[in-house]
Steps between C-alpha positions, in 0.01 A plus 500: 500500500615849439396629839379376839346834599438846344707803593224719657374207721830462709487626850640442844320165537744354247812594692767226449310329225653416167304651211510519120389814339488619137431826335663808353792699642333829605816663633856409573739651747857420536650592845848376436482151653132459528266529205128570567235404247135608517318206319145566378223288392118551468448485876771750602866562569747334738869590574766238436851526633782333303784444745853420361534255791251272332736446200684688232294364230177623670652843551622510141149415383355780723748751349374416143136565583329796337146646537219301348694174464298200584661274793418235728661520846507243782601622847418519861248746658653727758392800703659832378771637733402775753450832324459368147119414532305659220154581614383610150543142370271212600806288526699765657585302828666207320758410225617210314866371546557363152650161469457438128407731201384378163468750215177399304522792253684813428352838397617776280507853653140602521380821309378643822541431885277221619578557873396859539137609455578865576692548179273634218526286189368606150170310453574401140824326635288327781254372245769377254669297785158434689639164622773680689261778607269226666796401723497845661297523828225747385410298192519172686288649787243627249459154335470324840230757595318425174504134563363544859212732375397269222510195725292680760244602246475141375463353846253764611271458198518128506386508860210719394375237239653648188634283211806591331454449117730586215359672198663505139776716402424471131152650455284712248578880471234705677512871565565549873653857500852423386662363192536106489823320454423280190635152441475372122366157439713274293219248435240778410689749281378862541333429829639598847465404862530785758678500837230583765499853645296327784291178540183719524282298269642173594429541877144611423459180289617302798228663705241391231661158552399485853852537652370786742839577658803543274838636526823510299840651533475609133754630250363781295630676197434854378678683219476852649728780563726424802552674830684436819203306624405311173652206316403339159423192712387505861354270761165543658281328763198415306174434694149420402204405715127408436197589716671794662461878514771780515528492865600130500791573259619811687482323828710207363765719365523716809543196733746346252720812492477582873625136567785527248630820653460397869637150459773557235600870550440599856729813471217644278215699628158464347164673492248257644226498378568616154333840428231496213467802270265545210656596175352850517617560853849373411517742210352788680737459824827383327452559122575136426341155531811364673561734780800480745322506843800511715468870527202733473533813269149471371406693200266790560267658224541891510284560193213670690747740681687560163174579331467817696849635423594703199821295432503433123634131534225423735234659296597337162551158655154508650348639181637196315342266763840435668579492875726658752632256762799465735620382833682607814859423564551507885813717572533573131540876541870447575576340164776694311412685173715265323301200639163677397643549140585128498146402597361737244706341232398157608134582499527648151672180376184308611258716285431796717543859348651617827508481882333757727657515855385682797737496810355613818789673685519509886617853540688532830375854536141394471371337815132491394359175377304702220654489174616819326617581158876473620432136591463402146768454243361374166533528133138621474473708830493832308194380309303400802353683806580423850155354546546267209843375621351430839221313354743294296709423816188412709371269220838333502509474880854658470690642799776750526803326369319301236507504121194484276567358155243537215438416135247638272392304186283218360381239761728233354812686471455669840429185689800325315757772564388553870510122569856474368609821699335363807699177472820696435463732806397191709826330416742796517362627826501145647122506593466138430597225736744291292379178685136565459308298239168721450282241317150630396217387265378761232147389393218618282680580174316622197413206263600701190764761421449731205798494252503856362784421253301224328146635590378177653452323834760278663455268787660661817621153631389235242181430320400201707416721813158487642326849529328578827133402498361852532694617189434206262207683330751787407742291303377589153365855548751637759811290512719764682270479814535134542683388822662148492541226765886535478776577739867554525741410778762788541806549734734791541392658171532165305213305342547137619186345367180544292182300525142506460153295518478363148205515262328159507192616279529431138272790398652748721856405394388547121377848586834605643677361200265711285577826682868424464446491126497125421263364244325160583736341250801659661378380848473151375845506322688647796299388816290220385657245723394702796182661405352156379596349820291756697196319338558194694426591856785714585506569871542852659868515536800753535868515568809708534861476379766650730841554356768281672804709374369832607398360863871372524623843412318643799580223739880510425524879472612485126454794274504284187301201396803349327656454866249228595502297174761246448557568127329828395499711184644854499270798488538483109384131513847367430658189669869583520586140622338323206525796256129466430302580295741399228484375130405138417627274234351525148397136520286573798330791325446282190337222723263779640431641143628839616676751278677798659479851365818657393699596807525859407124501450438356840732761666306785318159360613 
């Protein structure tokens, strides 16, 4: 055998025992006579002492060792001498007195340090040598955390009576909001499979099949523009249940996530129970449907007060059905002019035309609690009366020393820019507890969203969502008013899951497809497999699909989704390790009956 015990498991109970260990040389230190080796395996690190008194050949072998060489060592466990104990190591009280060393494999000099997580390494280099990056503690710990979370989910849902069922990876192309990855068929020239954006239709068909409680750790594929929290392929927990309502699903997910955090990540704090916000409430208070609730900074509508002023930017905004909103930054009056300019530039970059700021100065010479003109420092103060400034500060519940920030514009751009500014200020002023996981459910989304660019209605979530009963008669004559039985799980400003109660009624589902612009023939062609199944006693059902990757980001304090995936793609969709995507042989293309356009033409297109 290569080893009798793993490095990280050796402790004082093994004193005077002979052990055989194997792993990588993490660090080598030559102290003249004695040579010290830190040997690393998947369980941890242990110190090995190579003493010249145990033989010149042994010592010579020790001198030849280099970082990342793979070795097998047999020796005796002994207590470390007084004053040399390392409390930062699990094995810091013991060491191995080496008796024999076998070199199992050598290593070239690595392109970056393996044994120091504090050194910043170019991400492209890390991804090109991902197998070396995985040896580093941060990546290894992230993958261990991932395993623990997925195992916990499987055990939890199995105990709740769910069946884990795999669904196909090669399916039919169906519109679900992003581009499909297509796979050409060799046996049926001109036809294509698609990689699933989600198992949405398949899990609904399982409900029609009487499964009732299904889950899957599902791989999903979406050909969309990438960001720090997106990948071309991602992993999600896919859940579907029959004979349930919205509360059943929300309660299940809330209990699951609370248990994950409390049992696996006890260093994290968590809001319990999860707050529940309607979509309208979330947009009104935070300007987004994925608010960060670790800090307040609620948005305030100043439109009514602004309508009574003569400020041109206010008047023109309101005449064009826009809004004036903002929020109060506690203690923000002390921010420098340079900082205010930086926040203004940031807000403009998010779509706003500018940023209005009103600092309420606490004048030392003014002992009165009443506000005077000298208490206000603003880029609009000369256009407003004292009464108007006081009304704004009262509406904002602002005190002396605070800063009010405001944006005037369309509802969409105002909410979006203020939401981004709110998150930026919350981060830069350290208003959020870094160990807090502020989960929340956002519910009651609109069923439809009007696409102004293409002058048509789109599904806000997806077309299989059940409208709330009281809005079902308005689907055809007033689509914009219809509220859906759908919900999102959000945490710390990230969307973690979307779900809904599904439409199990054939006629109602057909109406929704018609509003979305699909003819009966198109419905049959694209969704026939699901729509036809609804005719055969489909039960009421619903589900949710939390993202595993984004959850791990939050649990491991990672800023990038690639840091919790073993072999990710870059933000440009490239795999530096396998150099994919890449060209394929002409023979393969011929088998698939595919002819490529001229390379120059492809580049131009």
